[in-house]
mmJSON file of the N, C-alpha and C atoms, coordinates in Angstrom:
{"data_MODEL":{"atom_site":{
"group_PDB":["ATOM","ATOM","ATOM","ATOM","ATOM","ATOM","ATOM","ATOM","ATOM","ATOM","ATOM","ATOM","ATOM","ATOM","ATOM","ATOM","ATOM","ATOM","ATOM","ATOM","ATOM","ATOM","ATOM","ATOM","ATOM","ATOM","ATOM","ATOM","ATOM","ATOM","ATOM","ATOM","ATOM","ATOM","ATOM","ATOM","ATOM","ATOM","ATOM","ATOM","ATOM","ATOM","ATOM","ATOM","ATOM","ATOM","ATOM","ATOM","ATOM","ATOM","ATOM","ATOM","ATOM","ATOM","ATOM","ATOM","ATOM","ATOM","ATOM","ATOM","ATOM","ATOM","ATOM","ATOM","ATOM","ATOM","ATOM","ATOM","ATOM","ATOM","ATOM","ATOM","ATOM","ATOM","ATOM","ATOM","ATOM","ATOM","ATOM","ATOM","ATOM","ATOM","ATOM","ATOM","ATOM","ATOM","ATOM","ATOM","ATOM","ATOM","ATOM","ATOM","ATOM","ATOM","ATOM","ATOM","ATOM","ATOM","ATOM","ATOM","ATOM","ATOM","ATOM","ATOM","ATOM","ATOM","ATOM","ATOM","ATOM","ATOM","ATOM","ATOM","ATOM","ATOM","ATOM","ATOM","ATOM","ATOM","ATOM","ATOM","ATOM","ATOM","ATOM","ATOM","ATOM","ATOM","ATOM","ATOM","ATOM","ATOM","ATOM","ATOM","ATOM","ATOM","ATOM","ATOM","ATOM","ATOM","ATOM","ATOM","ATOM","ATOM","ATOM","ATOM","ATOM","ATOM","ATOM","ATOM","ATOM","ATOM","ATOM","ATOM","ATOM","ATOM","ATOM","ATOM","ATOM","ATOM","ATOM","ATOM","ATOM","ATOM","ATOM","ATOM","ATOM","ATOM","ATOM","ATOM","ATOM","ATOM","ATOM","ATOM","ATOM","ATOM","ATOM","ATOM","ATOM","ATOM","ATOM","ATOM","ATOM","ATOM","ATOM","ATOM","ATOM","ATOM","ATOM","ATOM","ATOM","ATOM","ATOM","ATOM","ATOM","ATOM","ATOM","ATOM","ATOM","ATOM","ATOM","ATOM","ATOM","ATOM","ATOM","ATOM","ATOM","ATOM","ATOM","ATOM","ATOM","ATOM","ATOM","ATOM","ATOM","ATOM","ATOM","ATOM","ATOM","ATOM","ATOM","ATOM","ATOM","ATOM","ATOM","ATOM","ATOM","ATOM","ATOM","ATOM","ATOM","ATOM","ATOM","ATOM","ATOM","ATOM","ATOM","ATOM","ATOM","ATOM","ATOM","ATOM","ATOM","ATOM","ATOM"],
"id":[1,2,3,4,5,6,7,8,9,10,11,12,13,14,15,16,17,18,19,20,21,22,23,24,25,26,27,28,29,30,31,32,33,34,35,36,37,38,39,40,41,42,43,44,45,46,47,48,49,50,51,52,53,54,55,56,57,58,59,60,61,62,63,64,65,66,67,68,69,70,71,72,73,74,75,76,77,78,79,80,81,82,83,84,85,86,87,88,89,90,91,92,93,94,95,96,97,98,99,100,101,102,103,104,105,106,107,108,109,110,111,112,113,114,115,116,117,118,119,120,121,122,123,124,125,126,127,128,129,130,131,132,133,134,135,136,137,138,139,140,141,142,143,144,145,146,147,148,149,150,151,152,153,154,155,156,157,158,159,160,161,162,163,164,165,166,167,168,169,170,171,172,173,174,175,176,177,178,179,180,181,182,183,184,185,186,187,188,189,190,191,192,193,194,195,196,197,198,199,200,201,202,203,204,205,206,207,208,209,210,211,212,213,214,215,216,217,218,219,220,221,222,223,224,225,226,227,228,229,230,231,232,233,234,235,236,237,238,239,240,241,242,243],
"type_symbol":["N","C","C","N","C","C","N","C","C","N","C","C","N","C","C","N","C","C","N","C","C","N","C","C","N","C","C","N","C","C","N","C","C","N","C","C","N","C","C","N","C","C","N","C","C","N","C","C","N","C","C","N","C","C","N","C","C","N","C","C","N","C","C","N","C","C","N","C","C","N","C","C","N","C","C","N","C","C","N","C","C","N","C","C","N","C","C","N","C","C","N","C","C","N","C","C","N","C","C","N","C","C","N","C","C","N","C","C","N","C","C","N","C","C","N","C","C","N","C","C","N","C","C","N","C","C","N","C","C","N","C","C","N","C","C","N","C","C","N","C","C","N","C","C","N","C","C","N","C","C","N","C","C","N","C","C","N","C","C","N","C","C","N","C","C","N","C","C","N","C","C","N","C","C","N","C","C","N","C","C","N","C","C","N","C","C","N","C","C","N","C","C","N","C","C","N","C","C","N","C","C","N","C","C","N","C","C","N","C","C","N","C","C","N","C","C","N","C","C","N","C","C","N","C","C","N","C","C","N","C","C","N","C","C","N","C","C","N","C","C","N","C","C"],
"label_atom_id":["N","CA","C","N","CA","C","N","CA","C","N","CA","C","N","CA","C","N","CA","C","N","CA","C","N","CA","C","N","CA","C","N","CA","C","N","CA","C","N","CA","C","N","CA","C","N","CA","C","N","CA","C","N","CA","C","N","CA","C","N","CA","C","N","CA","C","N","CA","C","N","CA","C","N","CA","C","N","CA","C","N","CA","C","N","CA","C","N","CA","C","N","CA","C","N","CA","C","N","CA","C","N","CA","C","N","CA","C","N","CA","C","N","CA","C","N","CA","C","N","CA","C","N","CA","C","N","CA","C","N","CA","C","N","CA","C","N","CA","C","N","CA","C","N","CA","C","N","CA","C","N","CA","C","N","CA","C","N","CA","C","N","CA","C","N","CA","C","N","CA","C","N","CA","C","N","CA","C","N","CA","C","N","CA","C","N","CA","C","N","CA","C","N","CA","C","N","CA","C","N","CA","C","N","CA","C","N","CA","C","N","CA","C","N","CA","C","N","CA","C","N","CA","C","N","CA","C","N","CA","C","N","CA","C","N","CA","C","N","CA","C","N","CA","C","N","CA","C","N","CA","C","N","CA","C","N","CA","C","N","CA","C","N","CA","C","N","CA","C","N","CA","C","N","CA","C","N","CA","C","N","CA","C"],
"label_alt_id":[null,null,null,null,null,null,null,null,null,null,null,null,null,null,null,null,null,null,null,null,null,null,null,null,null,null,null,null,null,null,null,null,null,null,null,null,null,null,null,null,null,null,null,null,null,null,null,null,null,null,null,null,null,null,null,null,null,null,null,null,null,null,null,null,null,null,null,null,null,null,null,null,null,null,null,null,null,null,null,null,null,null,null,null,null,null,null,null,null,null,null,null,null,null,null,null,null,null,null,null,null,null,null,null,null,null,null,null,null,null,null,null,null,null,null,null,null,null,null,null,null,null,null,null,null,null,null,null,null,null,null,null,null,null,null,null,null,null,null,null,null,null,null,null,null,null,null,null,null,null,null,null,null,null,null,null,null,null,null,null,null,null,null,null,null,null,null,null,null,null,null,null,null,null,null,null,null,null,null,null,null,null,null,null,null,null,null,null,null,null,null,null,null,null,null,null,null,null,null,null,null,null,null,null,null,null,null,null,null,null,null,null,null,null,null,null,null,null,null,null,null,null,null,null,null,null,null,null,null,null,null,null,null,null,null,null,null,null,null,null,null,null,null],
"label_comp_id":["ILE","ILE","ILE","ALA","ALA","ALA","CYS","CYS","CYS","ARG","ARG","ARG","VAL","VAL","VAL","SER","SER","SER","VAL","VAL","VAL","ILE","ILE","ILE","ARG","ARG","ARG","GLU","GLU","GLU","ASP","ASP","ASP","GLU","GLU","GLU","HIS","HIS","HIS","ASP","ASP","ASP","SER","SER","SER","LYS","LYS","LYS","SER","SER","SER","ILE","ILE","ILE","ASP","ASP","ASP","ILE","ILE","ILE","ASN","ASN","ASN","LYS","LYS","LYS","GLU","GLU","GLU","ASN","ASN","ASN","ILE","ILE","ILE","LYS","LYS","LYS","TYR","TYR","TYR","LYS","LYS","LYS","ILE","ILE","ILE","PHE","PHE","PHE","CYS","CYS","CYS","ASP","ASP","ASP","PRO","PRO","PRO","SER","SER","SER","VAL","VAL","VAL","GLU","GLU","GLU","ILE","ILE","ILE","GLN","GLN","GLN","LYS","LYS","LYS","GLY","GLY","GLY","ASP","ASP","ASP","VAL","VAL","VAL","ILE","ILE","ILE","ASP","ASP","ASP","ILE","ILE","ILE","HIS","HIS","HIS","ILE","ILE","ILE","ILE","ILE","ILE","LYS","LYS","LYS","ASN","ASN","ASN","ASP","ASP","ASP","ILE","ILE","ILE","VAL","VAL","VAL","VAL","VAL","VAL","ASP","ASP","ASP","LYS","LYS","LYS","LEU","LEU","LEU","GLU","GLU","GLU","GLY","GLY","GLY","ILE","ILE","ILE","ALA","ALA","ALA","GLY","GLY","GLY","LYS","LYS","LYS","PRO","PRO","PRO","ILE","ILE","ILE","LYS","LYS","LYS","TYR","TYR","TYR","ASP","ASP","ASP","ILE","ILE","ILE","SER","SER","SER","LEU","LEU","LEU","GLU","GLU","GLU","PHE","PHE","PHE","MET","MET","MET","LEU","LEU","LEU","LEU","LEU","LEU","GLU","GLU","GLU","ARG","ARG","ARG","ASP","ASP","ASP","ILE","ILE","ILE","ALA","ALA","ALA"],
"label_asym_id":["A","A","A","A","A","A","A","A","A","A","A","A","A","A","A","A","A","A","A","A","A","A","A","A","A","A","A","A","A","A","A","A","A","A","A","A","A","A","A","A","A","A","A","A","A","A","A","A","A","A","A","A","A","A","A","A","A","A","A","A","A","A","A","A","A","A","A","A","A","A","A","A","A","A","A","A","A","A","A","A","A","A","A","A","A","A","A","A","A","A","A","A","A","A","A","A","A","A","A","A","A","A","A","A","A","A","A","A","A","A","A","A","A","A","A","A","A","A","A","A","A","A","A","A","A","A","A","A","A","A","A","A","A","A","A","A","A","A","A","A","A","A","A","A","A","A","A","A","A","A","A","A","A","A","A","A","A","A","A","A","A","A","A","A","A","A","A","A","A","A","A","A","A","A","A","A","A","A","A","A","A","A","A","A","A","A","A","A","A","A","A","A","A","A","A","A","A","A","A","A","A","A","A","A","A","A","A","A","A","A","A","A","A","A","A","A","A","A","A","A","A","A","A","A","A","A","A","A","A","A","A","A","A","A","A","A","A","A","A","A","A","A","A"],
"label_entity_id":["1","1","1","1","1","1","1","1","1","1","1","1","1","1","1","1","1","1","1","1","1","1","1","1","1","1","1","1","1","1","1","1","1","1","1","1","1","1","1","1","1","1","1","1","1","1","1","1","1","1","1","1","1","1","1","1","1","1","1","1","1","1","1","1","1","1","1","1","1","1","1","1","1","1","1","1","1","1","1","1","1","1","1","1","1","1","1","1","1","1","1","1","1","1","1","1","1","1","1","1","1","1","1","1","1","1","1","1","1","1","1","1","1","1","1","1","1","1","1","1","1","1","1","1","1","1","1","1","1","1","1","1","1","1","1","1","1","1","1","1","1","1","1","1","1","1","1","1","1","1","1","1","1","1","1","1","1","1","1","1","1","1","1","1","1","1","1","1","1","1","1","1","1","1","1","1","1","1","1","1","1","1","1","1","1","1","1","1","1","1","1","1","1","1","1","1","1","1","1","1","1","1","1","1","1","1","1","1","1","1","1","1","1","1","1","1","1","1","1","1","1","1","1","1","1","1","1","1","1","1","1","1","1","1","1","1","1","1","1","1","1","1","1"],
"label_seq_id":[1,1,1,2,2,2,3,3,3,4,4,4,5,5,5,6,6,6,7,7,7,8,8,8,9,9,9,10,10,10,11,11,11,12,12,12,13,13,13,14,14,14,15,15,15,16,16,16,17,17,17,18,18,18,19,19,19,20,20,20,21,21,21,22,22,22,23,23,23,24,24,24,25,25,25,26,26,26,27,27,27,28,28,28,29,29,29,30,30,30,31,31,31,32,32,32,33,33,33,34,34,34,35,35,35,36,36,36,37,37,37,38,38,38,39,39,39,40,40,40,41,41,41,42,42,42,43,43,43,44,44,44,45,45,45,46,46,46,47,47,47,48,48,48,49,49,49,50,50,50,51,51,51,52,52,52,53,53,53,54,54,54,55,55,55,56,56,56,57,57,57,58,58,58,59,59,59,60,60,60,61,61,61,62,62,62,63,63,63,64,64,64,65,65,65,66,66,66,67,67,67,68,68,68,69,69,69,70,70,70,71,71,71,72,72,72,73,73,73,74,74,74,75,75,75,76,76,76,77,77,77,78,78,78,79,79,79,80,80,80,81,81,81],
"pdbx_PDB_ins_code":[null,null,null,null,null,null,null,null,null,null,null,null,null,null,null,null,null,null,null,null,null,null,null,null,null,null,null,null,null,null,null,null,null,null,null,null,null,null,null,null,null,null,null,null,null,null,null,null,null,null,null,null,null,null,null,null,null,null,null,null,null,null,null,null,null,null,null,null,null,null,null,null,null,null,null,null,null,null,null,null,null,null,null,null,null,null,null,null,null,null,null,null,null,null,null,null,null,null,null,null,null,null,null,null,null,null,null,null,null,null,null,null,null,null,null,null,null,null,null,null,null,null,null,null,null,null,null,null,null,null,null,null,null,null,null,null,null,null,null,null,null,null,null,null,null,null,null,null,null,null,null,null,null,null,null,null,null,null,null,null,null,null,null,null,null,null,null,null,null,null,null,null,null,null,null,null,null,null,null,null,null,null,null,null,null,null,null,null,null,null,null,null,null,null,null,null,null,null,null,null,null,null,null,null,null,null,null,null,null,null,null,null,null,null,null,null,null,null,null,null,null,null,null,null,null,null,null,null,null,null,null,null,null,null,null,null,null,null,null,null,null,null,null],
"Cartn_x":[0.855,0.0,0.892,0.712,1.516,1.115,2.12,1.86,3.011,2.831,3.873,4.229,5.508,5.996,6.644,6.281,6.881,7.375,8.613,9.168,8.644,8.033,7.507,8.506,9.102,10.067,11.227,12.427,13.633,13.947,14.909,15.407,16.008,15.667,16.211,16.947,18.197,18.987,18.479,18.292,17.856,19.092,19.478,20.698,20.545,19.338,19.119,19.465,19.37,19.677,21.132,21.923,23.342,23.565,22.891,23.162,22.398,21.215,20.356,19.97,20.14,19.677,18.442,17.253,16.023,15.689,15.367,14.877,13.414,13.001,11.614,11.257,10.938,10.717,9.242,8.667,7.284,7.255,6.397,6.186,4.714,4.411,3.031,2.93,1.952,1.751,0.495,0.609,-0.499,-0.746,-1.976,-2.288,-3.719,-4.127,-5.461,-6.524,-7.63,-8.662,-9.368,-9.189,-9.818,-9.045,-7.842,-7.014,-7.617,-7.692,-8.239,-7.098,-6.947,-5.944,-6.675,-6.312,-6.889,-5.791,-6.167,-5.213,-4.626,-3.293,-2.625,-2.125,-2.496,-1.991,-0.473,0.191,1.634,1.813,2.581,2.743,4.195,4.405,5.73,5.746,6.766,6.889,8.231,8.217,9.439,9.556,10.631,10.865,11.616,11.01,11.527,11.918,13.126,13.593,14.186,13.727,14.184,14.027,12.886,12.55,13.465,14.187,15.074,14.634,14.489,14.148,15.379,15.275,16.421,16.32,15.124,14.953,13.67,13.624,12.426,12.092,10.799,10.312,9.275,9.2,8.127,7.669,6.357,5.847,4.391,3.853,2.466,1.671,0.52,-0.328,-1.108,-1.175,-2.058,-3.454,-4.343,-5.718,-5.737,-6.282,-6.309,-7.383,-7.092,-8.044,-8.306,-9.585,-9.955,-10.448,-9.845,-10.285,-10.807,-11.362,-11.883,-10.792,-9.585,-8.535,-7.418,-7.417,-6.341,-6.736,-5.973,-6.051,-4.708,-4.739,-3.507,-3.472,-2.278,-2.106,-0.66,-0.453,0.894,1.425,2.702,3.375,4.505,4.475,5.525,6.456,7.68,8.683,9.426,9.53,10.301,11.221,12.507,13.536,14.629,15.529,16.724,17.884,18.547,19.639,20.91],
"Cartn_y":[-1.174,0.0,1.225,2.082,3.303,4.252,4.893,5.857,6.844,7.862,8.855,8.756,8.977,8.854,10.171,10.655,11.866,11.55,11.965,11.724,12.797,12.361,13.284,13.469,12.374,12.445,11.515,12.069,11.291,10.399,9.505,8.63,9.475,9.134,9.833,8.825,9.124,8.216,8.268,7.119,7.008,6.797,7.812,7.727,6.803,6.383,5.479,4.036,3.682,2.326,2.259,1.463,1.361,0.36,-0.774,-1.864,-1.758,-1.169,-1.174,0.249,0.598,1.876,1.586,1.787,1.515,2.692,2.39,3.422,3.646,4.877,5.216,6.362,6.027,7.016,7.006,8.217,8.329,8.834,8.215,8.618,8.925,9.802,10.006,9.425,8.55,7.853,8.408,8.704,9.209,8.205,7.718,6.794,7.018,6.234,6.341,6.053,6.789,6.573,5.22,4.499,3.175,2.089,2.403,1.435,1.191,-0.08,-0.449,-0.651,0.286,0.21,0.341,-0.493,-0.427,-0.06,0.629,0.943,-0.363,-0.408,-1.601,-2.543,-2.294,-3.133,-3.01,-4.121,-4.098,-3.769,-2.735,-2.232,-2.391,-2.958,-3.043,-2.059,-1.207,-0.217,-0.392,-0.398,-0.44,0.907,1.63,2.906,2.625,3.037,2.705,3.985,3.992,5.085,4.473,4.956,4.442,2.917,2.411,0.985,0.116,0.715,-0.03,0.231,-0.842,-0.691,-0.165,1.063,1.683,1.626,1.353,1.25,0.492,-0.113,-0.822,-0.361,-0.194,0.203,-0.817,-1.017,-1.833,-1.134,-1.048,-0.37,-0.689,-0.025,-0.208,1.026,0.792,1.886,2.496,3.815,4.535,4.597,5.31,5.426,6.203,5.604,6.283,7.379,8.408,9.486,9.509,9.381,9.341,10.712,11.207,12.434,12.071,13.059,12.799,12.329,12.888,12.581,11.703,11.443,10.604,9.962,8.946,8.309,8.592,9.073,9.39,8.628,8.151,7.523,7.653,7.595,7.623,6.189,6.059,4.768,4.91,4.107,4.125,2.959,3.275,2.238,1.964,0.689,0.304,-0.817,-0.544,-1.503,-1.442,-2.384,-2.332,-2.013,-0.896,-0.463,-1.203],
"Cartn_z":[0.0,0.0,0.0,-0.954,-1.02,0.103,0.708,1.775,1.862,2.667,2.946,4.416,4.732,6.109,6.517,7.702,8.253,9.663,9.99,11.325,12.268,13.371,14.375,15.509,15.986,17.081,16.785,16.832,16.587,17.781,17.602,18.656,19.777,21.013,22.172,23.026,23.37,24.197,25.631,26.229,27.614,28.479,29.225,30.027,31.234,31.553,32.691,32.34,31.058,30.622,30.186,30.858,30.532,29.403,29.453,28.514,27.204,27.24,26.057,25.687,24.427,23.906,23.068,23.634,22.898,22.008,20.778,19.885,20.202,20.169,20.441,19.498,18.263,17.225,16.834,16.673,16.229,14.797,13.996,12.615,12.423,11.495,11.073,9.669,9.486,8.22,7.551,6.266,5.467,4.337,4.204,3.117,2.632,1.653,1.068,2.129,2.137,3.158,3.069,1.974,1.835,2.594,3.081,3.802,5.186,5.582,6.887,7.887,8.804,9.867,11.194,12.153,13.492,14.494,15.558,16.619,17.157,17.275,17.776,16.699,15.44,14.344,14.247,13.954,13.693,12.211,11.935,10.576,10.148,8.964,8.336,7.181,7.152,6.095,5.402,4.092,3.289,2.589,2.852,2.198,0.902,-0.208,-1.535,-2.265,-2.817,-3.664,-4.923,-6.065,-7.367,-7.451,-6.98,-7.013,-6.154,-5.202,-4.299,-2.861,-2.065,-0.655,0.075,0.614,1.28,2.798,3.339,4.787,5.076,6.262,6.705,8.12,8.387,9.698,10.16,11.445,12.014,13.278,13.454,14.636,14.887,15.894,16.315,15.899,15.27,14.804,15.949,15.942,16.847,16.25,16.911,16.425,15.104,14.044,12.747,12.706,11.92,11.671,10.178,9.801,8.388,7.945,6.876,6.229,4.846,4.144,2.797,1.84,1.989,1.023,1.571,2.878,3.428,4.752,5.117,6.426,7.086,8.329,9.037,10.354,10.711,12.01,12.449,13.751,14.314,14.337,14.076,14.15,15.153,16.198,17.215,16.958,16.532,16.268,17.551,17.92,19.097,18.705,18.797,18.449,19.499,19.437,20.259,19.335,19.601,18.728,19.079],
"occupancy":[1.0,1.0,1.0,1.0,1.0,1.0,1.0,1.0,1.0,1.0,1.0,1.0,1.0,1.0,1.0,1.0,1.0,1.0,1.0,1.0,1.0,1.0,1.0,1.0,1.0,1.0,1.0,1.0,1.0,1.0,1.0,1.0,1.0,1.0,1.0,1.0,1.0,1.0,1.0,1.0,1.0,1.0,1.0,1.0,1.0,1.0,1.0,1.0,1.0,1.0,1.0,1.0,1.0,1.0,1.0,1.0,1.0,1.0,1.0,1.0,1.0,1.0,1.0,1.0,1.0,1.0,1.0,1.0,1.0,1.0,1.0,1.0,1.0,1.0,1.0,1.0,1.0,1.0,1.0,1.0,1.0,1.0,1.0,1.0,1.0,1.0,1.0,1.0,1.0,1.0,1.0,1.0,1.0,1.0,1.0,1.0,1.0,1.0,1.0,1.0,1.0,1.0,1.0,1.0,1.0,1.0,1.0,1.0,1.0,1.0,1.0,1.0,1.0,1.0,1.0,1.0,1.0,1.0,1.0,1.0,1.0,1.0,1.0,1.0,1.0,1.0,1.0,1.0,1.0,1.0,1.0,1.0,1.0,1.0,1.0,1.0,1.0,1.0,1.0,1.0,1.0,1.0,1.0,1.0,1.0,1.0,1.0,1.0,1.0,1.0,1.0,1.0,1.0,1.0,1.0,1.0,1.0,1.0,1.0,1.0,1.0,1.0,1.0,1.0,1.0,1.0,1.0,1.0,1.0,1.0,1.0,1.0,1.0,1.0,1.0,1.0,1.0,1.0,1.0,1.0,1.0,1.0,1.0,1.0,1.0,1.0,1.0,1.0,1.0,1.0,1.0,1.0,1.0,1.0,1.0,1.0,1.0,1.0,1.0,1.0,1.0,1.0,1.0,1.0,1.0,1.0,1.0,1.0,1.0,1.0,1.0,1.0,1.0,1.0,1.0,1.0,1.0,1.0,1.0,1.0,1.0,1.0,1.0,1.0,1.0,1.0,1.0,1.0,1.0,1.0,1.0,1.0,1.0,1.0,1.0,1.0,1.0,1.0,1.0,1.0,1.0,1.0,1.0],
"B_iso_or_equiv":[0.0,0.0,0.0,0.0,0.0,0.0,0.0,0.0,0.0,0.0,0.0,0.0,0.0,0.0,0.0,0.0,0.0,0.0,0.0,0.0,0.0,0.0,0.0,0.0,0.0,0.0,0.0,0.0,0.0,0.0,0.0,0.0,0.0,0.0,0.0,0.0,0.0,0.0,0.0,0.0,0.0,0.0,0.0,0.0,0.0,0.0,0.0,0.0,0.0,0.0,0.0,0.0,0.0,0.0,0.0,0.0,0.0,0.0,0.0,0.0,0.0,0.0,0.0,0.0,0.0,0.0,0.0,0.0,0.0,0.0,0.0,0.0,0.0,0.0,0.0,0.0,0.0,0.0,0.0,0.0,0.0,0.0,0.0,0.0,0.0,0.0,0.0,0.0,0.0,0.0,0.0,0.0,0.0,0.0,0.0,0.0,0.0,0.0,0.0,0.0,0.0,0.0,0.0,0.0,0.0,0.0,0.0,0.0,0.0,0.0,0.0,0.0,0.0,0.0,0.0,0.0,0.0,0.0,0.0,0.0,0.0,0.0,0.0,0.0,0.0,0.0,0.0,0.0,0.0,0.0,0.0,0.0,0.0,0.0,0.0,0.0,0.0,0.0,0.0,0.0,0.0,0.0,0.0,0.0,0.0,0.0,0.0,0.0,0.0,0.0,0.0,0.0,0.0,0.0,0.0,0.0,0.0,0.0,0.0,0.0,0.0,0.0,0.0,0.0,0.0,0.0,0.0,0.0,0.0,0.0,0.0,0.0,0.0,0.0,0.0,0.0,0.0,0.0,0.0,0.0,0.0,0.0,0.0,0.0,0.0,0.0,0.0,0.0,0.0,0.0,0.0,0.0,0.0,0.0,0.0,0.0,0.0,0.0,0.0,0.0,0.0,0.0,0.0,0.0,0.0,0.0,0.0,0.0,0.0,0.0,0.0,0.0,0.0,0.0,0.0,0.0,0.0,0.0,0.0,0.0,0.0,0.0,0.0,0.0,0.0,0.0,0.0,0.0,0.0,0.0,0.0,0.0,0.0,0.0,0.0,0.0,0.0,0.0,0.0,0.0,0.0,0.0,0.0],
"pdbx_formal_charge":[null,null,null,null,null,null,null,null,null,null,null,null,null,null,null,null,null,null,null,null,null,null,null,null,null,null,null,null,null,null,null,null,null,null,null,null,null,null,null,null,null,null,null,null,null,null,null,null,null,null,null,null,null,null,null,null,null,null,null,null,null,null,null,null,null,null,null,null,null,null,null,null,null,null,null,null,null,null,null,null,null,null,null,null,null,null,null,null,null,null,null,null,null,null,null,null,null,null,null,null,null,null,null,null,null,null,null,null,null,null,null,null,null,null,null,null,null,null,null,null,null,null,null,null,null,null,null,null,null,null,null,null,null,null,null,null,null,null,null,null,null,null,null,null,null,null,null,null,null,null,null,null,null,null,null,null,null,null,null,null,null,null,null,null,null,null,null,null,null,null,null,null,null,null,null,null,null,null,null,null,null,null,null,null,null,null,null,null,null,null,null,null,null,null,null,null,null,null,null,null,null,null,null,null,null,null,null,null,null,null,null,null,null,null,null,null,null,null,null,null,null,null,null,null,null,null,null,null,null,null,null,null,null,null,null,null,null,null,null,null,null,null,null],
"auth_seq_id":[1,1,1,2,2,2,3,3,3,4,4,4,5,5,5,6,6,6,7,7,7,8,8,8,9,9,9,10,10,10,11,11,11,12,12,12,13,13,13,14,14,14,15,15,15,16,16,16,17,17,17,18,18,18,19,19,19,20,20,20,21,21,21,22,22,22,23,23,23,24,24,24,25,25,25,26,26,26,27,27,27,28,28,28,29,29,29,30,30,30,31,31,31,32,32,32,33,33,33,34,34,34,35,35,35,36,36,36,37,37,37,38,38,38,39,39,39,40,40,40,41,41,41,42,42,42,43,43,43,44,44,44,45,45,45,46,46,46,47,47,47,48,48,48,49,49,49,50,50,50,51,51,51,52,52,52,53,53,53,54,54,54,55,55,55,56,56,56,57,57,57,58,58,58,59,59,59,60,60,60,61,61,61,62,62,62,63,63,63,64,64,64,65,65,65,66,66,66,67,67,67,68,68,68,69,69,69,70,70,70,71,71,71,72,72,72,73,73,73,74,74,74,75,75,75,76,76,76,77,77,77,78,78,78,79,79,79,80,80,80,81,81,81],
"auth_comp_id":["ILE","ILE","ILE","ALA","ALA","ALA","CYS","CYS","CYS","ARG","ARG","ARG","VAL","VAL","VAL","SER","SER","SER","VAL","VAL","VAL","ILE","ILE","ILE","ARG","ARG","ARG","GLU","GLU","GLU","ASP","ASP","ASP","GLU","GLU","GLU","HIS","HIS","HIS","ASP","ASP","ASP","SER","SER","SER","LYS","LYS","LYS","SER","SER","SER","ILE","ILE","ILE","ASP","ASP","ASP","ILE","ILE","ILE","ASN","ASN","ASN","LYS","LYS","LYS","GLU","GLU","GLU","ASN","ASN","ASN","ILE","ILE","ILE","LYS","LYS","LYS","TYR","TYR","TYR","LYS","LYS","LYS","ILE","ILE","ILE","PHE","PHE","PHE","CYS","CYS","CYS","ASP","ASP","ASP","PRO","PRO","PRO","SER","SER","SER","VAL","VAL","VAL","GLU","GLU","GLU","ILE","ILE","ILE","GLN","GLN","GLN","LYS","LYS","LYS","GLY","GLY","GLY","ASP","ASP","ASP","VAL","VAL","VAL","ILE","ILE","ILE","ASP","ASP","ASP","ILE","ILE","ILE","HIS","HIS","HIS","ILE","ILE","ILE","ILE","ILE","ILE","LYS","LYS","LYS","ASN","ASN","ASN","ASP","ASP","ASP","ILE","ILE","ILE","VAL","VAL","VAL","VAL","VAL","VAL","ASP","ASP","ASP","LYS","LYS","LYS","LEU","LEU","LEU","GLU","GLU","GLU","GLY","GLY","GLY","ILE","ILE","ILE","ALA","ALA","ALA","GLY","GLY","GLY","LYS","LYS","LYS","PRO","PRO","PRO","ILE","ILE","ILE","LYS","LYS","LYS","TYR","TYR","TYR","ASP","ASP","ASP","ILE","ILE","ILE","SER","SER","SER","LEU","LEU","LEU","GLU","GLU","GLU","PHE","PHE","PHE","MET","MET","MET","LEU","LEU","LEU","LEU","LEU","LEU","GLU","GLU","GLU","ARG","ARG","ARG","ASP","ASP","ASP","ILE","ILE","ILE","ALA","ALA","ALA"],
"auth_asym_id":["A","A","A","A","A","A","A","A","A","A","A","A","A","A","A","A","A","A","A","A","A","A","A","A","A","A","A","A","A","A","A","A","A","A","A","A","A","A","A","A","A","A","A","A","A","A","A","A","A","A","A","A","A","A","A","A","A","A","A","A","A","A","A","A","A","A","A","A","A","A","A","A","A","A","A","A","A","A","A","A","A","A","A","A","A","A","A","A","A","A","A","A","A","A","A","A","A","A","A","A","A","A","A","A","A","A","A","A","A","A","A","A","A","A","A","A","A","A","A","A","A","A","A","A","A","A","A","A","A","A","A","A","A","A","A","A","A","A","A","A","A","A","A","A","A","A","A","A","A","A","A","A","A","A","A","A","A","A","A","A","A","A","A","A","A","A","A","A","A","A","A","A","A","A","A","A","A","A","A","A","A","A","A","A","A","A","A","A","A","A","A","A","A","A","A","A","A","A","A","A","A","A","A","A","A","A","A","A","A","A","A","A","A","A","A","A","A","A","A","A","A","A","A","A","A","A","A","A","A","A","A","A","A","A","A","A","A","A","A","A","A","A","A"],
"auth_atom_id":["N","CA","C","N","CA","C","N","CA","C","N","CA","C","N","CA","C","N","CA","C","N","CA","C","N","CA","C","N","CA","C","N","CA","C","N","CA","C","N","CA","C","N","CA","C","N","CA","C","N","CA","C","N","CA","C","N","CA","C","N","CA","C","N","CA","C","N","CA","C","N","CA","C","N","CA","C","N","CA","C","N","CA","C","N","CA","C","N","CA","C","N","CA","C","N","CA","C","N","CA","C","N","CA","C","N","CA","C","N","CA","C","N","CA","C","N","CA","C","N","CA","C","N","CA","C","N","CA","C","N","CA","C","N","CA","C","N","CA","C","N","CA","C","N","CA","C","N","CA","C","N","CA","C","N","CA","C","N","CA","C","N","CA","C","N","CA","C","N","CA","C","N","CA","C","N","CA","C","N","CA","C","N","CA","C","N","CA","C","N","CA","C","N","CA","C","N","CA","C","N","CA","C","N","CA","C","N","CA","C","N","CA","C","N","CA","C","N","CA","C","N","CA","C","N","CA","C","N","CA","C","N","CA","C","N","CA","C","N","CA","C","N","CA","C","N","CA","C","N","CA","C","N","CA","C","N","CA","C","N","CA","C","N","CA","C","N","CA","C","N","CA","C","N","CA","C","N","CA","C","N","CA","C"],
"pdbx_PDB_model_num":[1,1,1,1,1,1,1,1,1,1,1,1,1,1,1,1,1,1,1,1,1,1,1,1,1,1,1,1,1,1,1,1,1,1,1,1,1,1,1,1,1,1,1,1,1,1,1,1,1,1,1,1,1,1,1,1,1,1,1,1,1,1,1,1,1,1,1,1,1,1,1,1,1,1,1,1,1,1,1,1,1,1,1,1,1,1,1,1,1,1,1,1,1,1,1,1,1,1,1,1,1,1,1,1,1,1,1,1,1,1,1,1,1,1,1,1,1,1,1,1,1,1,1,1,1,1,1,1,1,1,1,1,1,1,1,1,1,1,1,1,1,1,1,1,1,1,1,1,1,1,1,1,1,1,1,1,1,1,1,1,1,1,1,1,1,1,1,1,1,1,1,1,1,1,1,1,1,1,1,1,1,1,1,1,1,1,1,1,1,1,1,1,1,1,1,1,1,1,1,1,1,1,1,1,1,1,1,1,1,1,1,1,1,1,1,1,1,1,1,1,1,1,1,1,1,1,1,1,1,1,1,1,1,1,1,1,1,1,1,1,1,1,1]
}}}
């Protein structure tokens, strides 16, 4: 499904954790309003440039908001760096 991705909050280092640096990045996803997304869905995103996958994201969808021309939702990526 084609969509647009915007970074809302960059990775922030947690100085309390010595052994693990958890990434905690928020993205806003914009896609066609016909797409069915539910809060809590696990979303895999492949960022493609010139027909080549240059990055992959995985996260949990926030509550979607449907507009006439788009569906928007927050994606919270949680990984271990």
